[in-house]
C-alpha positions in Angstrom: -126.4 -87.5 153.8 -123.8 -85.2 155.3 -125.2 -82.9 158.0 -124.6 -79.2 157.2 -124.0 -77.2 160.3 -123.2 -73.7 159.0 -121.9 -71.6 156.2 -119.0 -69.3 156.9 -119.1 -66.2 154.7 -116.9 -63.3 153.8 -117.0 -60.3 151.5 -113.6 -59.1 150.4 -113.1 -55.9 148.4 -110.8 -55.2 145.4 -109.7 -58.8 144.9 -109.1 -60.2 141.4 -110.4 -63.6 140.4 -107.9 -66.5 140.3 -108.1 -68.0 136.8 -106.1 -71.0 138.0 -109.1 -72.2 140.0 -110.6 -73.5 136.8 -108.1 -76.3 136.7 -109.0 -77.7 140.1 -110.3 -81.3 139.8 -113.1 -80.6 142.4 -114.6 -77.8 140.3 -118.4 -78.6 140.2 -119.7 -75.3 138.9 -118.7 -72.3 136.9 -121.0 -69.4 136.0 -120.2 -66.1 134.4 -122.7 -63.3 133.4 -122.8 -59.6 133.2 -122.8 -59.2 137.0 -120.5 -61.9 138.4 -118.3 -64.9 138.0 -119.0 -67.8 140.4 -117.1 -71.1 140.9 -118.1 -74.0 143.2 -115.8 -76.7 144.6 -116.6 -80.0 146.2 -120.1 -81.2 147.1 -121.4 -80.3 150.5 -124.8 -81.7 149.4 -126.1 -83.3 146.2 -129.8 -82.8 145.7 -131.6 -85.2 143.4 -133.9 -83.6 140.9 -137.3 -85.3 141.2 -139.0 -86.9 138.1 -142.6 -87.0 137.2 -145.4 -84.4 137.1 -144.8 -81.4 139.3 -141.0 -82.2 139.6 -139.9 -78.6 139.5 -142.3 -77.4 142.2 -141.1 -80.3 144.4 -137.5 -79.4 143.6 -138.2 -75.8 144.7 -139.4 -77.0 148.1 -136.5 -79.5 148.5 -133.8 -76.9 147.7 -135.4 -74.2 149.8 -135.7 -76.6 152.8 -132.1 -77.7 152.4 -130.7 -74.2 152.1 -132.8 -73.1 155.1 -131.2 -75.8 157.2 -127.8 -74.1 156.9 -127.0 -71.6 159.6 -125.1 -68.6 158.1 -122.3 -67.5 160.4 -121.6 -63.9 159.3 -120.2 -62.5 162.5 -116.8 -61.8 161.2 -117.5 -60.1 157.9 -120.0 -57.8 156.3 -122.5 -60.0 154.4 -124.8 -59.2 151.6 -127.4 -61.4 150.0 -124.8 -62.3 147.3 -123.0 -64.4 149.9 -125.9 -66.6 151.0 -125.5 -70.3 150.4 -126.6 -71.4 146.9 -127.8 -74.5 145.2 -126.5 -74.7 141.7 -127.0 -77.0 138.7 -128.3 -77.9 135.3 -131.8 -79.3 135.5 -132.9 -81.9 132.8 -135.2 -80.8 130.1 -137.9 -83.3 130.6 -139.7 -84.7 133.6 -138.6 -88.3 133.0 -134.8 -87.7 133.3 -133.2 -87.7 136.7 -130.6 -85.0 137.5 -128.9 -83.3 140.4 -128.2 -79.9 141.9 -125.3 -79.3 144.2 -124.5 -77.1 147.2 -120.7 -76.7 146.9 -118.4 -77.1 149.8 -116.8 -73.8 148.8 -118.4 -71.2 146.6 -116.3 -68.2 145.4 -117.7 -65.3 143.4 -116.3 -62.1 141.9 -118.5 -59.2 141.0 -117.8 -56.9 138.0 -116.7 -54.1 140.4 -113.9 -56.3 141.7 -115.4 -57.5 145.0 -114.9 -61.2 145.8 -117.1 -63.2 148.1 -116.7 -66.7 149.6 -119.1 -69.1 151.2 -117.8 -72.2 152.9 -119.9 -75.0 154.3 -118.9 -76.4 157.7 -119.6 -80.1 158.2 -120.1 -82.3 161.2 -117.2 -84.5 162.3 -118.4 -87.5 160.3 -118.3 -85.7 156.9 -116.2 -87.5 154.3 -113.4 -85.8 152.4 -114.9 -84.3 149.2 -111.8 -82.5 147.9 -111.1 -85.1 145.2 -112.3 -85.0 141.6 -116.0 -85.7 141.2 -115.6 -87.0 137.7 -117.8 -90.0 137.2 -120.1 -89.1 140.1 -123.8 -88.4 139.8 -122.8 -84.8 138.8 -121.5 -86.2 135.5 -123.6 -87.0 132.5 -122.8 -90.0 130.4 -121.6 -89.4 126.8 -121.4 -93.0 125.7 -125.1 -93.7 125.1 -126.0 -90.5 123.1 -127.8 -91.1 119.8 -126.2 -89.0 117.1 -128.6 -87.6 114.4 -127.1 -87.3 110.9 -128.4 -85.0 108.2 -130.7 -87.5 106.6 -132.3 -88.4 109.9 -132.6 -84.7 110.7 -134.4 -83.9 107.5 -136.8 -86.8 108.2 -137.5 -85.5 111.6 -138.3 -82.0 110.2 -140.6 -83.5 107.6 -142.5 -85.5 110.2 -142.8 -82.3 112.3 -144.2 -80.4 109.4 -146.8 -83.1 108.8 -148.0 -82.6 112.4 -148.1 -78.8 111.9 -150.4 -79.3 108.9 -152.6 -82.0 110.5 -153.0 -80.8 114.1 -153.4 -77.5 116.1 -149.6 -77.6 116.7 -148.2 -74.2 115.7 -144.5 -74.7 116.5 -142.2 -77.5 117.7 -138.5 -77.2 118.5 -136.5 -80.2 117.5 -133.0 -81.0 118.9 -130.2 -83.2 117.6 -126.8 -84.3 118.8 -123.4 -84.7 117.2 -120.7 -86.9 118.8 -117.0 -86.4 118.0 -114.6 -89.0 119.3 -111.2 -87.6 120.1 -107.9 -89.1 121.2 -107.4 -86.1 123.5 -110.6 -84.2 124.2 -110.2 -80.6 125.4 -110.1 -80.1 129.2 -113.0 -78.4 130.9 -110.9 -75.4 131.8 -109.8 -74.9 128.2 -113.4 -75.1 127.0 -114.6 -72.7 129.6 -111.9 -70.2 128.7 -112.7 -70.5 125.0 -116.4 -70.0 125.7 -115.7 -66.8 127.7 -113.4 -65.4 125.0 -115.8 -66.2 122.1 -119.2 -65.3 123.7 -119.2 -61.8 125.2 -122.4 -61.1 127.1 -123.4 -64.8 127.2 -124.2 -66.9 130.3 -121.2 -69.1 130.3 -121.7 -72.2 132.5 -120.1 -75.5 133.5 -122.1 -78.0 135.6 -120.0 -81.1 136.0 -119.2 -82.1 132.5 -122.0 -80.0 130.9 -120.7 -76.8 129.4 -122.2 -74.0 127.3 -122.6 -70.3 126.5 -126.2 -69.4 126.2 -127.6 -66.0 125.3 -131.1 -66.7 126.8 -132.2 -65.8 130.3 -135.1 -68.0 131.5 -135.8 -66.0 134.7 -134.1 -64.2 137.5 -135.6 -63.2 140.8 -134.4 -60.3 143.0 -136.7 -59.8 145.9 -140.2 -59.1 144.4 -138.9 -58.5 140.9 -138.6 -61.1 138.2 -137.0 -60.7 134.8 -137.1 -62.9 131.7 -135.5 -62.5 128.3 -137.0 -65.0 125.9 -135.5 -65.5 122.5 -136.8 -67.1 119.3 -136.2 -66.4 115.6 -132.7 -66.7 114.2 -130.8 -65.1 111.4 -127.2 -64.3 110.5 -126.2 -60.8 111.8 -126.0 -57.8 109.5 -122.5 -56.9 108.3 -120.2 -55.4 110.9 -120.4 -52.0 109.1 -124.1 -51.9 109.7 -124.1 -52.8 113.4 -124.4 -50.2 116.1 -120.9 -49.0 117.1 -119.6 -49.6 120.7 -116.5 -48.0 122.2 -113.5 -50.0 123.2 -114.2 -48.9 126.8 -117.8 -50.3 126.9 -118.6 -53.0 129.3 -120.1 -56.3 128.2 -123.5 -55.0 129.4 -123.0 -51.8 127.4 -122.2 -53.7 124.3 -125.3 -55.9 124.7 -127.5 -52.8 125.1 -126.0 -51.2 122.0 -126.6 -54.3 119.9 -130.1 -54.5 121.3 -130.8 -51.0 119.9 -131.0 -52.3 116.3 -134.6 -51.9 115.2 -136.5 -55.0 114.2 -137.1 -53.9 110.6 -133.4 -53.2 109.9 -132.2 -56.8 110.2 -132.7 -59.9 108.1 -135.5 -61.5 110.1 -138.2 -63.1 108.0 -142.0 -63.4 108.7 -141.2 -66.9 109.8 -138.8 -65.6 112.5 -141.3 -63.1 113.7 -144.1 -65.6 113.8 -141.9 -68.1 115.7 -141.1 -65.4 118.3 -144.7 -64.3 118.7 -145.8 -67.8 119.3 -143.2 -68.2 122.0 -143.7 -65.0 123.9 -147.5 -65.0 124.4 -147.7 -68.2 126.4 -144.8 -67.2 128.5 -146.5 -63.9 129.5 -149.7 -65.8 130.3 -147.8 -68.1 132.7 -146.0 -65.3 134.3 -149.2 -63.4 134.9 -150.4 -66.5 136.8 -147.8 -65.9 139.5 -147.2 -62.1 139.3 -149.3 -59.0 140.1 -147.9 -57.1 137.1 -146.1 -58.0 133.9 -144.6 -55.6 131.4 -142.9 -56.6 128.1 -140.9 -54.7 125.5 -141.3 -54.9 121.8 -139.0 -57.5 120.3 -135.5 -56.3 119.3 -132.7 -58.0 117.4 -129.8 -59.2 119.5 -126.4 -60.4 118.3 -125.4 -63.5 120.1 -122.1 -64.9 118.9 -122.4 -65.8 115.2 -126.2 -65.5 115.2 -128.8 -62.9 115.6 -132.1 -63.5 117.5 -135.3 -61.7 118.4 -135.5 -61.0 122.1 -138.2 -59.6 124.3 -137.4 -58.3 127.8 -140.1 -59.1 130.4 -140.2 -57.6 133.9 -142.7 -58.8 136.5 -143.7 -57.6 140.0 -144.3 -60.5 142.4 -146.8 -60.6 145.2 -145.8 -59.0 148.5 -147.0 -62.0 150.5 -145.2 -65.3 149.7 -143.7 -64.4 146.4 -142.5 -67.4 144.3 -138.9 -68.3 144.7 -136.6 -68.5 141.7 -137.2 -72.2 141.2 -140.9 -71.7 141.6 -140.7 -69.3 138.7 -138.7 -71.9 136.7 -141.5 -74.4 137.5 -144.1 -71.9 136.1 -142.1 -71.1 132.9 -140.1 -74.2 131.8 -140.2 -75.3 129.1 -140.8 -72.1 127.1 -141.8 -72.1 123.4 -138.2 -71.3 122.6 -137.1 -74.8 123.4 -140.4 -76.8 123.2 -143.0 -75.2 121.0 -146.7 -74.2 121.1 -149.1 -75.5 122.3 -146.7 -76.9 124.9 -148.4 -80.2 125.5 -148.6 -81.0 121.8 -145.0 -79.9 121.2 -143.7 -82.0 124.0 -145.6 -85.0 122.6 -144.0 -84.4 119.2 -140.5 -84.1 120.7 -140.9 -87.3 122.7 -142.0 -89.2 119.5 -139.6 -87.6 116.9 -136.4 -87.2 118.8 -134.5 -90.5 119.1 -132.9 -89.7 122.5 -133.7 -87.8 125.6 -132.2 -84.3 125.8 -130.6 -84.7 129.2 -129.6 -81.3 130.4 -129.8 -79.7 127.0 -132.4 -76.8 126.8 -133.2 -77.3 130.5 -132.8 -74.6 133.2 -129.2 -74.0 134.3 -128.4 -71.7 137.2 -128.7 -71.2 140.9 -131.0 -70.3 143.8 -129.9 -69.0 147.2 -131.4 -69.3 150.6 -133.4 -66.1 150.2 -135.2 -67.5 147.2 -133.4 -65.2 144.8 -131.7 -66.7 141.8 -130.9 -66.7 138.1 -131.6 -69.4 135.5 -130.7 -69.4 131.8 -131.8 -71.8 129.1 -129.1 -74.3 128.5 -128.7 -74.1 124.7 -125.4 -73.8 122.8 -124.1 -76.5 125.0 -122.1 -79.8 125.0 -121.1 -82.7 127.2 -117.4 -83.4 127.7 -116.5 -87.1 127.9 -113.2 -88.9 128.4 -112.9 -89.7 124.7 -115.5 -87.6 123.0 -117.5 -84.4 122.9 -121.3 -84.5 122.4 -122.7 -81.3 121.0 -126.4 -80.2 121.0 -128.3 -78.0 118.6 -132.0 -77.2 118.1 -134.3 -75.5 115.6 -137.8 -74.1 115.8 -140.1 -75.6 113.2 -143.2 -73.7 112.1 -145.4 -73.9 109.1 -143.2 -71.5 107.1 -140.0 -73.5 107.8 -138.1 -74.9 104.7 
């Protein structure tokens, strides 16, 4: 493994992002949310995601140790925590699937106020050239061996899930399916990223290797001793445009999100099934968070427009211990998978998923995001996502099945 000597950092004010960077072949990471846009190029270090029981806690230790070994050289420029070295990636959904995270050779970010920061890893003299395309490397997911699920097979899966719901203590299970489209000329990553940005305001838009998506759901973020989650479950079509809260043309993406969030629960089209699905998901998440936090507060659920769909969302804020607070990946280990992508009770839901789904999920519905050397980070839930192959696109979708499902 390449020895990492130091990270040179810089914070540059009033610098616009370079959209052309998306076309670089060594792009290993793209992330855009309401606070920043981040791109990573090259692979200074590739960190294998462990498999087996306790894999996420072990990954937390491995990533923290690797990041701590990098000396940050900030003598030339003013540095904030935003500029610290980061490990980035999409973590597989289940504990049996291997995966990777990456510390890019160069990471560039742009904040919403126009500041641009840069972190560049400095190697020892024996480091190999990593400026070439990383397509086909361990950062890429295979698209050739995915098992597509047609409508007949899907309906059979749902019926089998409902039989479990009636016969066991299982209250909810989230089933996923894939659809593969062979193409003579699949879209490029940069074209897909730009389309996701344009079509999903307020979403967490990501690209990890050839895994792309625009998810509305925040799994967890840590900033110092504060953690925030925004679990979502329960889905309907949005109310007509005329009935939605108005937002001015000058509103930011964050303002628009807050305005949409203001729609009261009873004014939408959510059914008792949707409300039950959401309640079953939120309760266990709060219990797990209370196990690592000293205080946990949660809002009442609100309806949130997310692209063409509307979801129920609850905002959760937690105060972490003063001594040895869990890092971002430690929080991921405590929370993943949530009831939004697995079900409840979790063990029964995961057993049903393993038996009923014909293929492993890979990175779909897993945590996607980053952690820096201070332990801060942000991870979303990798739904509304797809794998880009050389001759095909593999899309993922999931649905929460409860007793009231039809």
